[in-house]
C-alpha positions in Angstrom: 93.7 105.2 108.7 94.4 104.4 112.2 91.1 106.3 113.4 89.6 104.5 110.3 90.0 101.5 111.7 89.2 102.0 115.1 85.7 103.0 113.7 85.3 99.9 111.5 86.5 97.9 114.7 83.4 99.8 116.8 80.9 99.3 113.8 81.8 95.7 113.6 81.0 95.4 117.4 77.5 96.8 117.0 76.7 94.8 114.1 78.0 91.3 114.8 79.6 91.4 118.8 77.6 91.2 122.0 75.2 94.0 123.0 76.5 96.0 125.9 74.2 97.7 128.2 72.7 101.3 126.9 73.3 104.7 128.4 70.9 105.7 131.1 68.6 108.5 129.6 68.3 111.7 131.6 65.0 113.4 131.4 64.4 116.7 132.4 61.5 118.8 133.5 61.1 122.8 134.9 59.0 123.1 137.7 57.9 126.1 139.7 61.1 127.0 142.2 63.1 123.7 140.8 64.5 121.9 138.0 63.7 118.2 138.0 66.2 115.4 136.4 65.3 111.4 136.5 67.3 109.2 135.7 66.6 105.3 135.6 69.2 102.9 137.9 70.4 99.6 136.6 69.2 96.9 138.7 71.2 96.6 142.1 73.0 99.3 141.9 74.3 102.0 144.5 75.0 105.8 144.2 76.1 108.5 145.6 76.0 112.2 145.2 79.5 114.7 145.6 79.0 118.4 145.9 80.9 121.0 145.8 80.0 125.0 144.7 78.5 125.2 141.1 78.9 121.7 140.7 76.8 118.5 141.7 78.3 114.9 140.3 76.2 111.6 140.2 78.0 108.4 140.3 76.7 105.3 139.6 78.7 102.2 141.0 78.9 99.1 138.5 77.7 101.3 135.7 80.1 102.5 132.7 78.2 103.1 129.5 77.7 106.6 130.1 74.4 108.4 130.4 72.7 109.9 127.5 72.1 113.6 127.9 70.8 114.6 124.3 67.4 116.2 125.5 68.0 117.6 128.6 67.8 121.0 127.4 65.2 120.7 125.4 62.4 121.6 128.1 64.5 123.4 130.8 66.3 126.4 130.0 69.9 127.0 130.9 69.1 129.5 133.6 70.2 127.2 136.9 71.5 124.0 135.3 73.8 125.2 132.6 75.7 122.2 131.2 75.5 118.5 131.9 78.9 116.1 131.2 78.5 112.5 131.2 81.5 109.9 132.1 81.2 106.2 131.9 80.3 106.3 135.4 79.2 109.0 136.7 77.4 112.6 135.5 78.6 115.8 136.4 75.9 118.7 136.7 77.0 122.5 136.1 75.1 124.6 137.8 75.2 128.9 137.6 73.7 128.9 140.9 74.4 128.2 144.7 71.4 125.7 144.8 70.7 123.0 146.8 70.3 119.3 145.0 67.3 117.0 146.6 67.5 113.6 145.2 65.2 110.4 146.2 64.3 107.2 144.7 60.6 106.7 143.1 59.5 103.4 142.8 62.7 101.3 143.2 64.8 102.4 140.5 64.2 105.9 139.3 66.8 108.4 140.7 65.0 112.0 140.8 67.2 114.6 141.7 65.7 118.5 142.5 67.7 121.5 141.8 66.1 124.0 144.1 66.2 127.4 142.5 69.0 129.5 144.4 70.6 132.9 144.4 73.8 133.3 141.7 76.8 132.3 142.7 79.9 134.2 144.6 82.6 135.8 142.2 84.8 133.1 143.9 82.9 130.0 142.5 82.2 132.1 139.1 85.7 132.7 138.3 86.8 128.8 138.2 87.7 127.5 134.9 85.1 125.8 132.5 85.1 122.4 133.3 83.5 121.3 129.9 86.2 123.1 127.5 88.9 120.3 127.1 91.1 119.5 124.3 89.5 117.1 121.8 89.9 116.3 118.1 88.3 118.7 115.4 87.0 117.3 112.4 87.2 119.0 108.6 85.5 118.2 105.9 86.6 119.5 102.2 85.4 117.8 98.6 85.4 114.8 99.5 88.2 114.1 101.8 88.1 113.0 105.4 91.1 114.5 107.5 91.5 114.6 111.1 93.6 117.0 112.8 94.7 117.9 116.6 95.1 120.8 117.9 98.8 121.7 119.3 99.5 120.0 122.5 100.3 121.7 125.7 100.9 120.9 129.1 97.1 121.6 129.8 96.1 119.6 126.7 98.2 116.7 127.6 96.6 116.5 131.1 93.0 116.9 129.7 94.2 113.9 127.4 95.2 111.9 130.5 92.1 112.3 132.7 90.2 111.2 129.3 91.8 108.1 129.1 91.3 107.7 132.9 87.7 108.1 132.3 87.7 105.8 129.5 90.0 103.3 130.9 86.8 100.8 131.6 85.5 101.0 128.5 88.5 100.3 126.8 89.1 96.9 128.8 86.6 95.4 127.0 87.3 92.2 124.7 87.2 92.9 121.0 85.3 90.7 119.2 86.7 88.9 115.9 84.7 89.6 112.8 84.0 87.3 109.9 85.1 88.0 106.7 81.2 89.0 105.8 81.4 91.4 108.6 84.5 93.1 107.6 83.1 93.7 104.3 80.0 95.3 105.5 82.2 97.5 107.3 84.5 98.5 104.6 81.1 98.9 102.2 79.6 101.3 104.8 82.9 103.5 105.4 83.1 103.8 101.6 79.4 104.5 101.4 80.2 107.1 104.6 82.8 108.9 103.3 81.2 109.3 99.7 78.4 110.8 101.4 80.1 113.1 103.9 82.3 114.3 100.8 79.4 115.0 98.3 77.3 117.2 101.1 80.8 119.1 102.3 81.1 119.7 98.2 77.7 121.2 97.9 78.1 123.4 101.2 75.4 121.2 103.0 77.5 120.4 105.8 80.0 122.8 107.1 82.7 122.1 109.9 82.2 123.5 113.2 85.9 123.7 114.5 85.4 126.4 117.3 88.5 128.3 118.5 88.9 126.7 122.1 92.0 128.5 123.1 90.0 132.2 122.7 87.1 130.6 124.4 89.2 130.0 127.4 90.8 133.2 127.0 87.5 135.4 127.1 86.2 133.0 130.1 87.1 136.1 132.1 85.1 137.1 135.1 82.3 139.7 134.6 83.1 143.3 136.3 82.1 144.0 139.7 80.0 147.2 140.3 81.8 149.8 141.6 80.7 151.5 145.1 80.3 155.3 144.8 82.3 156.9 147.2 80.7 160.4 148.0 84.2 161.4 150.4 85.6 162.3 147.4 83.1 165.2 147.0 82.6 166.0 150.3 84.9 166.8 153.5 84.0 164.6 156.3 85.7 164.3 159.9 87.7 161.0 159.7 86.8 158.8 162.6 88.9 156.9 164.7 90.7 154.2 163.5 88.5 150.9 164.6 90.4 148.1 162.6 88.9 146.1 159.4 85.7 148.2 159.8 83.7 150.5 157.1 80.7 152.6 157.4 78.5 152.4 154.4 75.0 154.6 153.9 72.6 154.8 151.4 74.5 157.9 149.7 77.4 155.7 149.2 75.3 153.9 146.6 75.2 154.5 142.8 73.0 157.3 141.5 71.9 155.1 138.7 68.2 153.4 139.3 67.7 152.2 136.0 69.4 149.0 137.2 66.7 148.0 140.0 63.6 148.9 137.3 63.7 145.4 136.3 63.9 143.7 139.5 60.8 142.1 141.1 60.2 142.3 144.6 62.0 139.0 145.4 64.8 140.2 143.9 64.8 138.4 140.8 66.0 140.3 137.6 63.2 140.5 134.4 63.9 139.6 131.0 64.0 141.7 128.1 60.5 142.7 127.7 61.2 142.6 123.9 61.2 138.8 124.0 57.2 139.1 124.6 56.5 142.2 122.6 54.0 140.3 120.4 52.5 143.5 119.1 55.7 144.1 117.2 55.7 140.8 115.5 53.0 141.6 112.4 52.8 144.2 110.1 50.0 145.9 108.2 49.9 143.3 105.4 47.1 140.9 105.5 47.8 137.3 106.8 48.8 135.0 103.6 51.0 137.9 102.4 53.4 138.1 105.8 53.3 134.2 106.0 54.1 133.2 102.5 57.0 135.8 102.3 58.4 134.3 105.4 57.7 130.8 104.5 59.5 131.1 101.1 62.5 132.3 103.4 62.5 129.4 105.6 65.3 127.2 103.5 68.2 128.4 101.3 69.0 126.9 98.2 71.0 123.8 100.1 67.7 123.5 101.9 69.5 124.4 105.2 66.8 125.8 107.8 67.7 129.5 108.4 67.1 130.0 112.0 65.8 133.5 112.3 63.8 133.7 109.3 61.7 130.3 111.8 61.7 132.4 115.0 60.1 135.5 112.5 57.6 133.1 111.3 57.0 131.5 114.8 56.5 134.9 116.2 54.5 136.0 113.2 51.7 132.9 114.0 51.8 133.7 117.4 50.6 137.3 117.0 47.7 136.1 114.5 46.8 133.5 117.2 48.1 130.6 115.7 49.6 128.4 118.7 49.7 125.1 116.9 51.5 126.3 113.7 53.7 128.2 115.7 54.8 124.8 117.8 55.3 123.6 114.4 58.0 125.8 113.0 59.8 126.1 116.2 60.2 121.9 116.2 61.8 122.2 112.8 65.3 122.5 115.0 65.7 121.7 118.8 67.9 124.7 119.0 64.8 127.1 118.7 62.9 125.5 121.5 65.7 125.4 123.6 67.0 129.1 123.0 63.0 130.6 123.0 61.4 129.0 125.5 58.9 131.9 125.5 57.9 131.4 122.1 56.7 127.7 123.1 55.1 128.7 126.2 53.2 131.9 124.1 52.5 129.4 121.2 50.9 126.9 124.5 48.8 129.8 125.6 47.5 130.6 121.7 46.5 127.4 121.4 44.9 126.2 124.9 44.5 129.0 126.9 47.5 128.4 129.2 50.9 126.9 129.2 50.2 122.8 129.8 54.1 122.7 130.1 55.3 126.6 131.0 59.5 126.7 130.9 59.9 130.5 131.1 57.1 133.4 131.4 55.4 131.6 134.3 58.0 133.2 136.9 58.0 136.9 136.0 54.2 137.9 137.3 55.9 140.5 139.4 57.7 142.4 136.5 56.4 145.7 135.5 56.6 144.8 132.0 54.2 142.7 129.5 55.7 139.7 130.7 53.3 139.9 133.9 50.4 139.7 131.3 52.0 136.1 130.1 53.0 134.8 133.7 49.4 135.4 134.0 48.0 133.7 131.4 50.5 130.8 131.6 49.0 129.1 134.4 45.3 127.6 134.1 44.3 128.7 137.5 46.7 131.8 138.7 48.4 130.5 142.1 46.8 132.2 145.4 50.3 133.2 146.7 52.0 134.7 143.5 52.4 138.4 143.2 50.8 139.6 139.9 51.7 142.7 138.9 48.0 143.8 137.8 49.1 147.6 136.2 51.5 145.8 134.1 48.9 143.1 132.9 46.5 145.4 132.2 48.9 147.5 129.8 50.2 144.6 128.4 46.5 143.9 127.4 45.7 147.3 125.9 48.7 147.3 123.5 47.7 143.7 122.0 45.7 143.6 118.5 42.3 143.4 118.3 41.9 139.8 117.3 44.0 138.9 120.7 42.2 141.0 122.6 38.7 139.2 121.5 40.6 135.9 122.9 43.1 136.8 125.8 40.7 139.1 127.9 38.1 137.0 128.7 40.7 134.3 129.5 42.5 136.7 131.9 39.5 138.3 133.2 38.1 135.0 134.8 41.9 134.6 135.8 41.9 137.9 137.9 38.5 137.2 139.5 39.4 133.8 140.9 42.5 135.8 142.3 40.2 138.0 144.1 41.1 141.3 141.8 37.4 141.8 140.8 38.2 145.6 139.8 41.4 144.4 137.5 39.0 141.8 136.0 36.2 144.4 135.1 38.6 146.7 133.6 40.2 143.9 131.5 36.6 142.9 130.6 36.0 146.4 129.2 39.3 146.4 126.5 36.8 144.5 124.5 34.3 147.5 124.4 36.8 150.2 123.9 38.1 148.2 121.0 34.0 148.2 119.6 34.6 144.6 118.4 31.7 143.2 119.9 31.4 141.6 123.5 31.5 137.5 122.9 30.1 134.5 124.5 33.7 133.9 126.1 33.3 138.0 127.5 29.8 137.5 128.8 31.0 134.3 130.7 33.7 136.3 132.4 31.3 139.0 133.2 28.8 136.3 134.8 31.7 135.6 136.8 32.7 139.2 138.0 28.4 139.5 138.5 28.5 136.5 140.8 31.9 137.2 142.7 30.3 140.8 143.4 27.3 138.9 145.0 24.9 139.7 141.9 23.7 136.0 141.4 20.5 137.2 139.4 22.1 139.2 137.2 25.3 136.5 136.5 22.3 134.0 136.1 20.8 136.2 133.4 23.8 136.1 131.9 24.2 132.9 131.7 20.6 132.2 130.3 21.6 134.5 127.5 24.8 132.6 126.2 23.2 129.3 126.4 20.3 130.5 124.6 22.8 131.3 121.7 24.1 127.7 121.4 27.4 129.0 121.0 30.6 126.9 121.3 30.9 128.5 124.9 27.3 126.9 125.6 28.8 124.2 127.5 30.9 125.9 130.0 27.7 128.7 130.3 25.9 125.6 131.6 28.4 124.7 133.9 28.9 128.1 135.7 25.0 128.6 135.6 24.5 125.1 137.8 27.7 126.4 140.0 25.6 129.6 140.8 22.7 128.1 141.8 24.0 125.4 144.0 26.3 128.4 145.5 23.0 129.9 146.0 21.4 126.8 147.7 19.0 126.5 144.6 17.7 123.3 143.1 18.6 123.0 139.5 15.3 122.7 137.2 15.1 119.1 135.4 15.4 120.5 132.1 19.0 121.7 133.1 20.2 118.8 134.5 19.0 117.5 131.0 20.8 119.7 128.8 24.0 119.2 130.8 23.5 115.5 130.6 23.4 115.7 127.1 26.7 118.2 127.0 28.3 115.6 129.0 27.3 113.0 126.6 28.8 114.7 123.5 31.7 116.0 125.0 32.6 113.1 126.6 36.4 112.7 125.1 37.1 116.4 124.8 38.7 118.5 127.2 35.7 119.6 129.1 35.0 116.1 129.6 35.5 116.2 133.4 34.0 119.7 134.2 30.6 118.0 132.0 30.7 115.2 134.2 30.8 117.1 137.3 28.1 119.3 136.2 25.8 116.2 135.1 26.3 114.6 138.6 25.8 118.0 140.4 22.7 118.8 138.4 21.2 115.1 138.7 21.5 115.4 142.4 20.1 119.1 143.5 17.4 118.1 141.1 16.4 115.3 143.2 17.7 112.4 140.5 19.7 110.7 143.4 20.2 107.4 141.9 20.9 108.6 138.5 23.7 110.6 140.1 25.5 108.1 141.8 25.4 105.9 138.7 26.9 108.9 136.8 29.8 109.6 139.3 31.1 106.0 138.6 31.9 106.8 135.1 35.4 105.8 133.4 36.1 109.6 133.3 36.4 109.6 136.8 38.4 106.7 137.3 41.9 107.0 138.6 40.7 110.7 139.3 39.8 110.5 143.2 39.6 114.4 143.8 37.3 114.6 141.6 35.0 111.3 142.6 35.0 112.8 146.1 34.1 116.1 145.0 30.8 114.8 143.4 29.8 112.5 145.8 30.3 115.4 148.4 27.7 117.2 146.3 25.2 114.5 146.1 25.1 113.7 150.0 24.5 117.6 150.8 21.8 117.4 148.1 20.7 114.0 149.7 20.6 115.3 153.3 18.7 118.2 152.1 16.5 117.8 149.3 15.6 113.8 149.7 12.4 112.6 151.8 13.3 110.2 155.1 13.0 106.7 153.2 15.3 108.3 149.8 17.9 109.5 152.0 18.6 106.0 154.3 18.8 103.9 150.9 21.0 106.4 149.7 23.0 106.7 152.8 23.4 103.0 153.6 23.8 101.9 149.8 25.9 104.6 148.2 28.6 105.8 151.7 32.6 105.4 150.4 34.2 102.7 152.2 36.4 105.9 153.4 33.9 108.6 154.2 37.0 110.9 155.0 37.1 111.4 151.1 34.0 113.6 151.8 34.3 117.3 152.6 33.1 118.4 155.9 30.0 120.0 155.0 28.7 116.9 153.4 29.6 114.8 156.7 28.2 117.3 158.9 24.6 117.6 156.8 24.4 113.4 156.8 25.3 113.4 160.4 22.4 115.7 161.3 19.8 114.1 159.3 20.6 110.6 160.6 20.4 112.2 164.3 17.1 113.7 163.2 15.9 109.9 162.0 16.8 108.5 165.1 20.5 107.0 164.3 22.9 108.7 166.6 25.3 106.0 166.5 25.5 106.3 163.0 25.7 109.8 162.9 28.8 109.9 165.7 30.8 107.1 163.5 30.5 109.3 160.4 31.3 112.4 162.7 34.8 110.8 163.6 36.0 110.4 160.0 36.3 114.0 159.9 40.2 115.0 160.3 41.4 116.8 163.7 42.2 119.9 161.3 39.3 120.1 159.6 37.4 120.1 162.5 35.5 123.7 162.6 32.9 125.1 165.0 29.8 123.5 163.0 31.3 120.3 163.4 31.8 120.8 167.1 28.5 121.7 167.3 27.1 119.0 165.5 29.2 116.8 167.4 27.9 117.8 170.9 24.1 117.0 169.6 25.4 114.1 168.8 26.8 113.3 172.5 23.3 114.7 173.6 21.6 112.3 172.0 24.1 109.4 173.1 23.5 110.7 176.9 27.3 111.8 177.2 26.6 115.4 178.7 29.9 115.6 179.8 31.1 114.9 176.5 29.4 117.7 174.9 30.2 120.0 177.7 33.8 119.7 176.6 33.5 119.6 172.7 31.4 123.1 173.5 34.2 124.4 175.3 36.4 124.2 172.2 33.9 126.3 169.9 35.0 130.1 169.4 32.8 132.0 166.8 29.4 130.0 167.3 26.9 130.4 169.8 26.5 127.5 172.4 24.4 128.4 175.3 21.6 126.5 174.4 23.4 123.4 173.9 25.3 123.7 176.8 22.5 124.2 179.1 20.6 121.2 177.7 23.9 119.3 178.9 23.6 120.6 182.3 20.0 119.6 182.3 21.2 116.0 181.9 23.8 116.5 184.4 21.0 117.1 186.9 22.3 121.0 187.1 19.0 122.4 187.0 19.5 125.6 188.6 22.9 126.4 186.5 20.4 125.1 183.3 17.8 127.6 184.5 20.2 130.5 184.3 21.7 129.8 181.4 18.2 129.5 179.8 17.0 132.6 180.9 20.0 134.5 179.6 19.3 133.8 176.1 15.4 134.6 176.7 14.7 130.8 176.1 11.7 131.1 178.9 9.7 127.7 178.2 13.4 125.8 178.5 14.0 128.2 182.1 10.7 127.3 183.0 11.4 123.9 182.5 14.9 123.4 184.3 13.1 125.7 187.4 10.6 123.1 188.3 13.4 120.3 188.1 15.4 122.2 190.4 15.1 121.6 194.5 14.9 125.5 194.6 11.8 126.0 192.0 9.5 128.1 194.6 12.5 130.1 194.7 13.0 130.6 190.9 9.7 130.4 189.2 7.8 133.9 188.5 4.5 134.0 190.5 3.2 134.7 187.0 4.2 131.6 185.5 1.3 129.6 184.0 -0.2 126.9 186.1 3.0 126.4 187.9 2.7 130.2 189.7 -0.4 128.6 190.9 1.0 125.7 192.4 3.9 127.7 193.8 1.1 130.0 195.4 -0.3 126.8 197.1 3.2 125.7 198.0 4.1 128.9 199.7 0.9 128.9 202.0 0.9 127.8 205.5 -1.1 124.9 206.2 -3.1 124.7 209.9 -2.0 121.8 212.4 -4.5 119.3 212.6 -6.4 118.8 216.0 -5.8 115.0 217.6 -8.7 115.4 220.0 -11.9 112.8 220.4 -9.7 110.0 219.4 -9.5 110.7 215.3 -6.4 108.9 215.2 -7.2 106.0 217.1 -10.4 105.6 215.2 -8.8 105.6 211.9 -6.2 103.2 213.1 -8.9 100.7 214.2 -10.8 101.2 210.9 -7.6 100.1 208.6 -7.0 97.1 210.5 -10.6 96.1 210.1 -10.3 96.5 206.4 -7.5 94.2 206.3 -8.9 91.6 208.6 -11.9 92.1 205.8 -9.5 91.6 203.3 -7.6 88.3 204.6 -11.4 86.8 205.1 -12.5 87.4 201.5 -9.1 86.0 200.3 -9.7 82.7 202.4 -13.3 82.3 201.3 -12.5 82.8 197.6 -9.3 80.2 198.0 -11.5 77.5 199.5 -14.7 77.7 197.0 -13.6 75.2 194.1 -13.5 76.8 190.8 -14.9 74.7 187.8 -12.7 74.1 184.9 
């Protein structure tokens, strides 16, 4: 009755007393390489992190209402973070690894804790007793009675109870609220109803007590036996070495000869899980779909409406076998324990529904395993990471073992992933699984085939395949249209107006679908490369692109590349001055270089120079430097041009360097550079401007060669006899006198107005 009174007191506080602060909800997420926990900090609170091997403790000062950890393991597996313990003011994280914890505060009041994946704990750390097993009261319900019993006391239990009392001391100091008569009656009625309901459930077998034997758990918590090292000295006669103290020499012959233990290791050293967890071909039988599913659904619940977890797992696997991802996820959601203990099924169900795992939990980590896990790891990511190792042989073997209906779905997607990853041979083999199966080539397979042909350099074949898919007008036609536009643009071709109109129609029809962004991008690019620049600029500002800066920058970059290549002078200048982004650095370097060259051709070197300066230093390649040097020459800055050209590594720069030398007046050096690149006209021009032009010009040079010949002739000296020089001087003086006389006469004559 004391416990019932305490229960009634607490219930009364929740009904009529002052509402206390709520526990802090702990949210979790599983990422590639780390596990993330997020807590919302109370206002004006301080926190600290304490670390010891296998345990991280987060303490929040001035907080005493605990933490809500009920959903921590709904998403993340228990491989790194194995348990979470909530206290009034602190949160303990039990780890199975020597993991680093990185913390930071996001948006001022969200504490983020990233647990970085690390190696397993050393034996001495793993041997410590489990902190989470403590003596606590257990409840037993039997035929309508609510009975409470404590475990037998011991010194250990007493210390645990004392510790628990210290932890809950802050909570117990809260003043108790006084209940009114109406509230007391309500509490009594609620208590009676609760006791009758629990007793009835226990009597019918719906409710069963869960009272684990904690003493047995503590006894079983023994460290795993360590691997014994095989010592070959027992079978071979070796000369005993001299005593050098605490030194032991071990060679490869002292290692165990059993190599099967390492067959499940990845190149990173991580252990691959059992392949039975993703043995999809074994999850279905020979009977038809409705017979197999109907049998399991009838067994899903017992006579007392209790979920049969084993049957639920079989049903989810059967749904995955037949390709029903949404139904498999719905089955797994019947119990939180199913999703936490079988994260691989959640990943596979997502793959069957969307073609990839939207929030991968498990399979994405094991792409290097020599088992079917490699296949599902490749399928988990929408774009397979370029730096991640993939066991392609195991992937193809797993694909070949799938039933026909799954091959038709998985093979085209896998082929695209492999092609994007650079494995064209494996991509072609994956696609041939459909041909070997004699199930007919689907539109999805044709899309994958077109991608392989395109990446192999056979763009005409790829275009033909894509046009065939578009003409069939199937569900894959929008994707084929997108791929065809990308192929045309990558080949430097324009997009036909009818194709631009077709993708515009698809973009409008699917503006709220999963392909909305991809179709919008294709619509903008097709409009730009078909000469409809104003339509492209307007479409790029669609609501679909709002908030996606990367998508907007990509579309604008394509528009400006097309504008610089295809637009007439007036259209180009209108597009540049009306639609250039306020931050041009968001454009790709190729777009900025193309626009800058067009500005330079039209006589706007200052605008071109300002635009080129927006490219970050890390993205300034050789082509950027060449364009920048041309701009410097147009601005009469030859020395800056020479300095820029000195940074170019893999592109020819002699012609621009010679032009810069001409502007600097280094005509002879310019002549030598022009002559080295067989630029005859420029070399003659440089030689003519040099002081040594007579030496530099060849005698066969048109016009200038004749002048060179005249210049080389010796001029005969003039004979100054007979007073010719004096007579000439006199004539000049007479001419000057005559000029002065005429000026005087003109000034003296009045000119009528």
